[in-house]
Backbone bond lengths (Angstrom), bond angles and torsions (degrees), N, CA, C in turn:
res aa  C-N    CA-C-N  psi(-1)  N-CA   C-N-CA  omega(-1)  CA-C   N-CA-C  phi
1 X - - - 1.449 - - 1.522 109.38 -
2 X 1.311 116.49 132.64 1.456 120.59 179.42 1.523 110.58 -75.97
3 X 1.319 115.23 147.29 1.456 120.90 176.77 1.523 109.02 -93.81
4 X 1.331 115.32 146.63 1.457 119.13 175.61 1.533 108.75 -76.04
5 X 1.305 115.08 161.16 1.472 119.77 178.35 1.520 109.92 -59.77
6 X 1.342 116.94 -43.06 1.470 119.46 -179.86 1.520 111.98 -64.34
7 X 1.336 117.42 -32.66 1.468 119.73 177.89 1.532 110.27 -66.34
8 X 1.311 116.98 -42.51 1.466 120.91 179.20 1.530 110.25 -65.40
9 X 1.331 116.37 -43.19 1.470 120.18 178.63 1.522 110.28 -62.77
10 X 1.348 116.60 -41.69 1.470 120.07 179.61 1.524 110.98 -62.64
11 X 1.322 117.19 -42.48 1.465 120.43 178.74 1.529 111.01 -62.02
12 X 1.325 116.91 -39.99 1.469 120.91 178.01 1.522 110.45 -65.33
13 X 1.342 115.86 -44.02 1.465 120.20 179.09 1.524 110.33 -62.04
14 X 1.332 117.18 -41.37 1.469 120.34 179.04 1.525 110.98 -61.85
15 X 1.321 116.38 -38.88 1.456 119.52 176.60 1.521 111.84 -61.55
16 X 1.335 116.32 -43.05 1.461 120.13 177.39 1.520 111.37 -64.31
17 X 1.331 116.31 -40.08 1.466 120.78 178.15 1.526 110.64 -64.46
18 X 1.323 116.84 -44.04 1.470 121.73 -177.95 1.523 112.72 -60.59
19 X 1.328 116.97 -32.41 1.476 118.48 -179.72 1.529 112.69 -97.36
20 X 1.345 115.69 6.48 1.458 120.09 172.73 1.514 116.07 88.22
21 X 1.332 117.92 12.96 1.462 120.08 179.92 1.530 113.11 -93.33
22 X 1.328 116.43 -0.52 1.466 121.40 178.18 1.523 107.89 -137.01
23 X 1.345 116.35 137.97 1.466 119.10 -179.66 1.534 111.06 -83.76
24 X 1.332 115.58 167.33 1.464 121.84 -174.99 1.528 111.88 -64.37
25 X 1.327 117.23 -36.82 1.467 120.72 -179.55 1.539 110.30 -61.64
26 X 1.309 116.90 -44.60 1.461 120.93 179.17 1.524 110.34 -66.95
27 X 1.329 117.26 -39.84 1.460 120.83 179.69 1.519 110.77 -62.59
28 X 1.338 117.65 -37.81 1.467 120.51 177.76 1.527 111.11 -61.05
29 X 1.328 116.97 -34.16 1.469 120.43 177.11 1.533 110.49 -64.03
30 X 1.322 116.57 -42.46 1.461 120.54 177.91 1.531 110.78 -67.90
31 X 1.344 116.99 -36.39 1.467 120.58 176.42 1.529 110.41 -62.03
32 X 1.330 116.79 -41.49 1.464 121.08 -179.89 1.527 110.66 -65.16
33 X 1.324 117.42 -42.33 1.460 120.44 178.35 1.530 110.37 -62.29
34 X 1.310 116.71 -39.86 1.462 121.04 -179.50 1.527 110.34 -67.13
35 X 1.327 116.82 -39.10 1.465 120.32 179.06 1.528 110.45 -62.66
36 X 1.320 116.90 -40.02 1.466 120.74 177.71 1.522 109.32 -64.38
37 X 1.328 116.81 -43.10 1.464 121.06 179.94 1.525 111.16 -61.28
38 X 1.312 117.57 -43.03 1.471 121.92 179.20 1.523 109.76 -63.97
39 X 1.325 117.35 -42.35 1.460 121.49 179.02 1.516 111.70 -63.04
40 X 1.324 117.50 -43.92 1.457 121.27 179.63 1.522 110.91 -65.89
41 X 1.329 116.15 -39.57 1.467 120.18 178.66 1.524 110.55 -63.22
42 X 1.323 116.77 -39.77 1.464 120.89 178.72 1.522 111.09 -64.53
43 X 1.331 116.28 -39.28 1.464 119.83 178.70 1.525 110.87 -64.63
44 X 1.334 117.09 -39.51 1.455 120.86 179.07 1.522 111.22 -62.74
45 X 1.333 116.48 -34.07 1.462 121.04 -178.55 1.522 112.14 -84.23
46 X 1.326 117.62 -2.97 1.456 121.21 178.59 1.512 114.83 82.37
47 X 1.342 117.46 18.63 1.454 120.65 178.46 1.525 109.18 -65.87
48 X 1.316 115.89 133.25 1.461 119.80 178.73 1.517 108.87 -92.59
49 X 1.322 115.13 128.51 1.453 120.84 177.59 1.521 108.77 -92.55
50 X 1.334 117.76 146.68 1.462 119.46 -179.92 1.528 110.78 -64.25
51 X 1.317 115.36 142.78 1.455 120.38 177.31 1.514 109.18 -76.66
52 X 1.304 116.20 143.64 1.457 121.40 176.54 1.530 107.54 -82.80
53 X 1.314 116.65 127.13 1.451 121.04 -178.80 1.524 109.05 -94.50
54 X 1.320 115.46 128.44 1.465 120.80 178.09 1.513 108.09 -113.68
55 X 1.325 115.98 124.86 1.464 121.28 179.52 1.522 108.72 -95.49
56 X 1.319 117.05 129.61 1.461 121.63 177.65 1.523 107.61 -117.31
57 X 1.321 115.09 126.35 1.484 119.78 178.98 1.497 111.03 -84.71
């Protein structure tokens, strides 16, 4: 399976974070980008996300 560009970038960023060359705030930005990429990939594959249920009294 091919990796997306954002997945490769995230893995590189994690490596930098793991050895202390990137701070936690910057790593969270890369985590957020990766989460968006995963969500978009799931939508392309037709994955159904659970509906949010709202209760009204």
